[in-house]
C-alpha positions in Angstrom: 0.0 0.0 0.0 1.3 3.5 -0.8 0.9 6.6 1.3 2.5 9.9 2.2 4.3 8.6 5.1 5.6 6.2 2.7 7.6 9.1 1.2 7.6 12.1 3.3 10.2 12.3 5.8 13.3 12.5 2.9 15.5 15.5 2.5 15.4 18.0 5.1 12.1 16.7 6.6 14.6 14.1 8.2 17.5 16.7 8.9 15.2 19.5 10.8 12.3 16.8 12.2 13.6 17.4 16.3 14.0 21.0 15.4 10.4 21.2 13.8 8.7 19.5 16.6 10.7 19.3 20.0 8.3 22.9 20.5 5.1 20.7 20.4 3.5 20.1 23.4 3.2 16.3 22.7 6.8 16.4 22.6 7.9 16.5 26.0 4.6 13.9 26.8 5.9 11.5 24.0 9.5 12.2 25.6 8.5 11.0 29.6 6.3 8.2 29.1 9.0 6.4 26.5 11.8 7.1 29.3 9.3 5.7 31.9 8.3 2.5 30.0 11.6 1.7 28.9 12.7 1.5 32.9 10.4 -1.2 32.7 12.1 -3.3 30.6 14.3 -6.3 31.3 18.0 -5.2 30.6 19.5 -7.6 27.8 16.4 -8.2 25.9 15.8 -6.9 22.2 13.3 -4.1 21.6 12.0 -3.2 18.3 11.6 0.7 17.6 9.0 1.2 14.7 9.4 3.8 13.0 13.0 4.8 14.7 12.6 8.3 13.4 16.1 10.2 14.1 16.5 7.7 17.0 15.2 10.5 20.0 14.5 7.1 22.3 17.2 5.3 21.7 19.1 7.0 24.9 16.5 5.3 27.2 16.7 1.8 25.5 20.4 1.4 25.5 20.6 2.9 29.4 18.6 0.8 30.1 20.8 -2.1 28.6 18.7 -3.7 25.9 19.5 -4.0 22.0 17.8 -2.0 20.1 15.9 -2.9 16.0 15.8 0.4 15.1 13.4 0.0 11.6 12.5 3.2 9.6 10.8 3.5 6.2 13.1 6.5 5.4 16.8 6.2 4.9 17.1 9.7 5.5 15.9 9.7 9.1 18.4 6.5 9.8 21.0 8.7 8.6 19.8 11.1 11.2 20.4 8.2 13.9 24.0 7.8 12.5 24.4 11.3 12.5 23.2 12.2 15.9 24.1 8.9 17.8 27.9 8.3 16.6 28.7 6.6 19.5 26.3 4.1 20.0 28.3 1.2 19.8 27.0 -1.1 17.0 26.8 -4.3 18.9 23.4 -2.9 20.6 22.0 -1.0 18.0 21.2 -2.6 14.4 19.7 0.2 11.9 17.9 -0.8 9.0 15.5 0.2 6.3 12.7 -1.8 6.8 8.4 -1.3 5.9 6.7 -1.6 9.1 4.3 -3.8 6.4 6.9 -6.0 5.6 9.4 -6.6 8.0 11.7 -9.0 8.0 11.2 -9.7 11.6 9.3 -13.5 12.2 6.1 -13.1 13.4 5.5 -13.5 17.1 9.1 -12.3 17.6 
């Protein structure tokens, strides 16, 4: 299925995504919710961050000792993860371009 979200997060949209949204009221609520939720997860487990976007939640997951499968349909958004989080250990973070409708992961995984 094709829809706007599949091609909307490229180029300047990706490079300015965080900057454009950080002032929105929902931003702080999302950050606080995910940070609290991440604390409930068992260290050492693997989680899927989809859509990973610019990786704004990565620090919460990695600080908790989780392995993160970062997936997004936008290669430009994934490049923002690499740019914004250059020190993240490859062993803890698996970044791949992927369509949520066709993930390479097994069902129920």
